[in-house]
C-alpha distance (Angstrom), angle and dihedral (degrees) to the residues before:
residue distance angle dihedral
M1 . . .
S2 3.76 . .
K3 3.78 114.7 .
K4 3.79 90.3 -125.1
V5 3.89 98.6 53.8
S6 3.82 110.7 114.5
L7 3.75 122.3 -143.8
S8 3.77 89.2 -106.0
E9 3.81 94.4 52.8
Y10 3.84 90.1 45.2
V11 3.83 92.5 52.7
R12 3.78 92.2 46.6
R13 3.80 91.9 51.8
R14 3.79 92.4 48.6
N15 3.81 98.8 39.2
G16 3.74 102.3 27.8
V17 3.83 88.6 -127.9
G18 3.77 134.6 70.0
L19 3.76 132.1 -99.1
G20 3.75 113.1 -68.4
D21 3.85 94.6 15.2
S22 3.81 111.8 145.8
R23 3.80 90.4 -127.0
S24 3.78 94.5 55.5
M25 3.95 97.9 97.8
K26 3.78 91.6 44.3
N27 3.84 92.8 47.8
M28 3.85 91.7 47.2
L29 3.85 93.1 50.6
T30 3.78 93.5 42.1
R31 3.88 94.4 48.2
S32 3.78 97.2 40.6
F33 3.79 98.2 45.5
G34 3.80 90.2 40.9
A35 3.79 92.6 50.1
G36 3.82 113.6 129.1
S37 3.81 94.1 -132.2
F38 3.87 137.9 26.5
Y39 3.85 87.8 -115.0
Q40 3.77 91.6 55.1
F41 3.81 91.2 46.4
W42 3.84 86.9 68.5
E43 3.75 93.1 49.2
Y44 3.78 88.2 65.0
W45 3.75 101.2 33.5
N46 3.84 116.1 104.6
P47 3.85 97.9 -21.4
I48 3.79 94.1 -166.7
W49 3.81 93.2 56.7
G50 3.76 89.5 39.2
Y51 3.79 92.7 54.4
Y52 3.76 92.0 56.7
L53 3.84 94.4 41.9
S54 3.80 88.0 51.4
K55 3.78 94.2 46.7
L56 3.80 100.8 39.8
V57 3.76 103.3 29.0
M58 3.83 118.6 13.6
R59 3.75 98.7 43.7
P60 3.83 96.4 45.8
L61 3.82 90.4 46.9
T62 3.85 92.6 49.9
N63 3.76 88.3 58.5
S64 3.76 91.5 68.5
L65 3.80 106.4 15.5
P66 3.76 136.6 54.0
A67 3.79 112.6 -89.9
W68 3.79 94.9 -114.6
L69 3.84 91.7 55.5
A70 3.88 91.8 44.6
L71 3.85 87.9 53.4
V72 3.85 92.2 50.2
L73 3.79 92.3 45.9
T74 3.83 91.9 46.4
F75 3.80 89.7 54.4
G76 3.74 90.2 45.2
I77 3.83 91.8 51.9
S78 3.81 91.5 46.4
G79 3.85 89.1 52.6
A80 3.80 91.5 46.1
V81 3.77 90.7 55.0
H82 3.74 91.1 51.5
D83 3.80 87.8 48.2
V84 3.76 92.6 53.4
A85 3.88 90.2 52.1
I86 3.76 90.9 49.1
S87 3.83 91.2 44.7
L88 3.81 90.8 54.4
V89 3.72 93.2 48.0
K90 3.84 95.3 46.5
L91 3.81 95.0 34.4
R92 3.79 90.3 -132.4
V93 3.82 130.7 92.0
S94 3.82 117.3 -93.8
Y95 3.73 128.3 -166.2
F96 3.75 98.2 169.6
F97 3.81 100.5 102.6
T98 3.77 92.5 45.3
A99 3.77 91.6 53.5
W100 3.89 92.0 42.6
F101 3.81 93.1 49.1
L102 3.79 92.3 47.3
T103 3.74 88.5 51.7
M104 3.79 92.0 51.6
S105 3.82 89.2 48.0
L106 3.79 90.1 57.1
M107 3.90 88.3 48.4
V108 3.78 89.8 51.9
L109 3.88 90.2 51.5
F110 3.78 93.6 44.3
T111 3.83 95.7 48.3
N112 3.77 91.9 41.6
G113 3.76 92.5 47.1
L114 3.69 91.2 52.9
R115 3.81 90.5 46.0
I116 3.82 91.1 -123.0
S117 3.75 107.8 -177.8
Y118 3.68 129.3 171.3
K119 3.80 98.8 171.9
H120 3.72 90.7 120.6
L121 3.83 91.1 63.4
P122 3.82 123.3 91.2
W123 3.80 115.0 -91.8
S124 3.80 94.3 -104.3
L125 3.83 92.9 57.6
R126 3.84 91.2 45.1
A127 3.80 88.4 52.3
L128 3.75 91.0 48.1
I129 3.82 93.2 51.6
N130 3.82 92.3 47.6
F131 3.79 93.0 46.4
T132 3.85 89.1 46.5
L133 3.81 90.9 53.8
I134 3.72 92.8 50.3
A135 3.76 95.4 42.9
G136 3.80 91.9 43.7
S137 3.72 93.0 53.9
F138 3.80 89.7 46.5
L139 3.79 91.0 52.7
L140 3.72 92.7 46.9
V141 3.78 94.0 53.5
T142 3.84 90.6 43.0
L143 3.81 89.5 53.4
V144 3.80 93.3 48.4
Q145 3.83 89.9 46.1
V146 3.87 91.1 53.0
M147 3.83 91.1 47.6
Y148 3.78 91.0 55.6
D149 3.84 100.5 39.3
């Protein structure tokens, strides 16, 4: 992300529509689930959150760490922020989102490293693959959590 890209410009690039546009949610879901790779899924998912993660976490980390490690840490920090919110609501410590997001970051690295692309497939199959990767990582972390509780 260029240092001079505003939130509004970033959202428009990711969603194809501006901030507050009534088509924003539909475009985000259509573009992210229809992405031709798991890496690309995350380029479209939640562009407002992505903008701040990129600006405040990923970019600073890539200045001193390898890109793959910055990506893993960015996912981990995003998960930790989600866990803090859940912990405050439930009044007990949660680590689920941190573990889940770290798992998804490894899936991003793995699929990207193997250059796995499904952009040639119909939208419905791309959506199924992306959903399966997300749901699969969720189930894996849930199973591990159940085993250790």
